[in-house]
C-alpha positions in Angstrom: 50.2 91.4 71.0 48.9 90.4 74.2 47.9 87.1 73.3 50.9 85.8 71.0 53.0 86.0 74.1 50.7 85.1 76.7 49.8 81.6 74.1 53.9 81.0 74.1 54.1 81.2 77.7 51.0 78.7 78.1 52.0 76.1 75.5 56.0 76.4 77.0 54.8 76.2 80.9 51.7 73.3 80.5 52.5 72.1 76.7 49.3 70.5 74.6 46.8 67.9 77.6 46.4 64.8 75.8 42.7 64.5 75.8 39.9 63.4 73.7 38.6 67.2 74.1 41.5 69.2 72.3 40.5 71.2 69.8 43.2 69.6 66.8 42.0 65.8 68.0 37.7 67.8 67.9 38.8 68.8 64.0 40.3 65.8 63.4 37.6 63.4 64.6 35.3 65.7 62.3 37.4 65.3 58.9 36.8 61.9 60.4 33.5 61.3 60.2 33.2 63.3 57.0 35.5 61.0 55.4 33.2 58.1 56.4 30.3 59.9 54.8 31.7 61.4 51.6 34.5 58.8 50.2 33.5 56.0 48.2 36.3 53.9 46.7 34.2 53.1 43.9 34.1 56.7 42.6 36.1 58.0 39.7 38.8 60.3 40.1 36.6 63.4 39.1 33.9 63.1 41.9 36.6 61.4 44.2 38.2 65.4 43.7 34.9 67.0 43.6 33.6 65.4 47.2 37.5 66.2 48.9 36.3 69.6 47.5 33.5 69.5 49.3 35.1 68.1 52.4 38.0 70.9 53.2 35.1 73.3 52.7 32.8 72.6 55.1 35.8 71.6 57.4 37.0 75.6 56.6 33.7 76.6 57.4 33.2 74.9 60.2 36.4 75.8 61.8 36.1 79.7 61.0 32.2 80.4 62.3 33.9 78.3 65.5 36.7 80.9 64.8 34.2 83.6 65.1 31.5 82.5 68.4 34.5 81.7 70.5 35.2 85.5 69.8 31.6 86.7 70.4 31.6 85.0 73.7 34.7 87.0 74.5 33.3 90.1 73.7 30.2 89.0 76.0 32.5 88.9 78.7 33.3 92.5 81.0 36.6 91.3 82.2 39.1 92.2 79.5 41.8 89.9 81.1 39.2 86.7 81.6 39.1 87.9 77.5 42.1 87.4 76.5 43.1 84.6 78.9 40.2 82.4 76.7 41.9 83.6 73.5 45.4 82.4 74.8 44.1 79.3 75.3 42.4 78.7 72.5 45.5 80.0 70.1 47.7 77.6 72.9 45.9 74.3 71.6 47.1 75.8 67.7 50.7 75.6 68.3 52.8 73.0 69.9 56.5 74.1 70.5 56.4 72.0 73.9 55.5 68.9 72.3 58.0 69.2 69.1 60.9 69.7 72.0 59.7 66.9 74.3 59.3 64.1 71.9 62.6 65.8 70.5 64.2 65.7 74.0 62.9 61.8 74.8 65.0 60.6 71.9 68.1 62.4 72.6 67.8 61.0 75.9 66.9 57.9 74.5 70.0 57.8 71.9 72.5 58.9 74.6 71.4 55.8 77.0 72.1 53.6 73.6 68.0 52.5 74.2 67.8 52.0 70.0 64.6 50.1 70.2 63.1 52.6 72.1 64.2 55.3 70.2 63.3 53.2 66.9 59.8 53.5 68.4 59.2 56.7 69.6 60.7 58.4 67.2 57.7 56.3 65.4 55.4 58.7 67.2 56.3 61.9 64.8 57.2 60.7 61.4 54.9 58.6 58.7 57.9 56.3 57.8 59.1 52.6 59.0 61.4 52.7 62.1 61.8 49.5 63.4 65.1 49.5 61.1 66.5 52.5 61.5 70.0 53.0 62.9 70.9 55.5 65.8 71.8 58.8 62.3 68.7 57.6 60.5 66.6 58.2 63.5 68.3 61.7 64.4 67.8 62.4 60.4 64.1 61.8 61.0 64.3 63.3 63.9 65.9 66.8 62.9 63.6 66.4 59.7 60.4 66.7 61.8 60.9 69.5 64.6 62.6 71.8 61.6 59.4 71.3 59.3 56.9 71.0 61.9 58.2 74.7 63.7 56.2 76.0 60.5 52.7 74.1 60.6 53.0 74.1 64.3 54.4 77.2 65.6 55.1 80.0 63.0 52.1 79.2 60.2 49.3 79.6 63.6 51.2 82.6 64.7 51.1 84.3 60.7 47.5 83.9 60.4 46.3 84.9 63.8 48.0 88.1 63.0 46.6 89.2 59.7 43.2 87.3 60.7 42.6 86.7 64.7 41.7 83.6 66.3 38.8 82.4 63.2 41.9 82.6 60.9 44.4 80.8 63.4 41.6 77.5 63.6 41.5 78.0 59.6 45.1 77.2 59.3 45.0 74.4 62.1 41.8 72.8 60.2 43.3 73.1 56.8 46.9 71.5 58.0 45.0 68.5 60.1 43.3 67.7 57.0 46.7 67.3 55.0 48.0 65.4 57.6 45.4 63.1 57.0 44.4 63.1 53.5 47.3 64.9 51.5 49.0 61.3 50.7 49.8 60.6 47.4 48.6 57.3 47.2 45.4 55.1 45.6 43.2 56.4 48.0 44.0 59.9 48.8 45.5 60.9 45.8 42.2 62.9 44.1 40.2 62.9 47.2 42.8 64.3 49.0 44.0 67.0 46.6 42.0 69.7 47.7 42.9 69.9 51.2 47.0 69.0 50.5 46.9 72.0 47.7 45.1 74.5 50.5 47.7 73.6 53.3 50.8 74.4 50.1 49.2 77.7 49.9 48.7 78.5 53.2 52.6 77.6 54.5 53.9 79.2 51.1 54.8 83.0 53.1 54.8 81.1 56.6 57.7 79.0 55.5 60.4 81.7 53.6 59.3 83.9 56.9 60.7 80.6 59.0 63.4 80.0 56.2 64.4 83.6 57.3 64.2 83.4 61.2 66.3 80.4 61.1 69.1 82.0 59.4 68.7 85.1 61.8 69.1 82.5 64.9 72.2 80.7 63.4 73.9 83.8 63.7 72.7 84.2 67.1 72.9 80.3 67.8 76.7 80.9 66.1 76.2 77.9 63.9 77.2 78.1 60.1 74.9 80.6 59.0 76.6 81.4 55.9 75.7 77.5 54.9 72.3 78.2 55.7 71.7 80.6 53.1 73.5 78.4 50.5 71.9 75.4 51.3 68.4 77.1 51.6 69.1 78.7 48.2 70.2 76.1 46.6 68.0 73.0 48.1 65.0 74.6 49.5 63.1 73.3 46.3 64.8 69.5 46.2 61.9 69.1 48.6 58.7 67.1 47.7 56.4 69.7 49.0 56.8 73.4 47.9 57.0 74.5 50.8 59.0 71.7 53.7 62.4 72.6 51.8 62.9 76.1 53.4 62.8 75.0 56.9 65.0 71.7 56.7 68.0 73.3 53.8 68.5 75.9 56.2 68.4 73.6 59.2 70.8 71.8 57.5 72.8 73.9 56.4 73.0 76.1 59.6 74.2 72.0 61.4 76.5 71.6 58.9 74.8 67.8 58.1 73.0 66.5 55.1 68.9 65.4 55.7 66.9 63.9 52.9 67.5 60.3 51.6 66.5 56.4 51.9 63.0 56.0 53.3 60.6 53.3 54.0 56.8 53.6 53.6 54.9 50.8 54.7 57.8 48.2 53.3 58.7 50.3 50.3 62.2 52.0 50.0 61.8 55.6 48.3 64.2 58.7 47.8 64.1 61.8 49.2 66.4 64.4 47.7 69.1 64.9 49.9 69.5 69.1 51.5 73.1 70.2 52.9 76.0 69.1 52.7 77.5 66.0 55.4 79.9 67.8 57.1 79.2 67.0 60.4 78.0 63.4 61.0 74.8 63.0 62.2 74.4 62.7 66.2 71.9 63.3 69.2 73.3 66.4 70.2 72.0 67.8 66.9 68.6 67.2 67.9 69.1 69.3 70.7 70.1 72.0 67.9 67.2 72.0 65.9 65.2 72.3 69.8 67.5 75.9 69.8 66.8 76.7 66.5 63.0 76.2 66.7 62.3 78.0 69.7 64.7 80.8 68.9 62.9 81.1 65.5 60.0 81.7 67.4 61.2 84.6 69.8 62.5 86.5 67.4 59.5 86.1 65.8 57.8 86.9 68.4 59.7 89.7 69.0 59.8 90.9 65.4 55.8 91.1 65.5 55.7 92.9 68.9 58.2 95.7 67.8 55.9 96.0 64.1 52.7 96.4 67.1 54.0 98.7 69.1 55.5 100.9 66.3 
């Protein structure tokens, strides 16, 4: 469990380095290279599906091999402290609580200072929807949805897979999640080609998403938020999300904060509706961004403490 704690501390104190050599950036570049080699627009749907599955297999096998290679390298090092640091540093690249918090706080500060234009631009960096016409409440909604959902993808899931399979499985998860973010779109290009990566991500996040909801509920109790409503909204609304997992974090956060998430979003100029989660007992405001960040960090710390408690049992 030492590796988990050190990895979290590294991320908290330093965060993700902004470099083209970041492991997740390298994974993304590898996926893009394979896409260029394998994707062909004139292929039939079945062929696209098979090629997408091949890409997914290559990426997952490569990620696992890299993870095993790092472990083998660590085993060659005599000093255990150095080995622990290398493993923790690598794991810290697989999680991103500080990046989520920094993005949220920056948008919060812009909204507090009434710089709506810059807030629209910055929220566009963390969401896939069109943001050039969003009002304050919609910017808040987009930010809260992203932080809450990415508590699963960017924090709890990598830590969960590290616990059950060590560094190789944590890297495999990050590779699968990166593939889903790049290929898992339900549009003409990726509907079949990206289906394997999207389904893999759904399977991998199934347990962590529900664990995250549980820890969000406990967090609501600790932070004196509306924990009863968080339970109610999770039960009522989690399955309304288009993802089989995304709604568990979002609905629970919405309930705890007495807000409503979901609604109309614009993607490339085309409006779409996402089912509502939660009830609008409070008007969305910038302070809900800060509360979501606190929930993310509290849930993460609780998760780590729980893992430590079981490891020392």
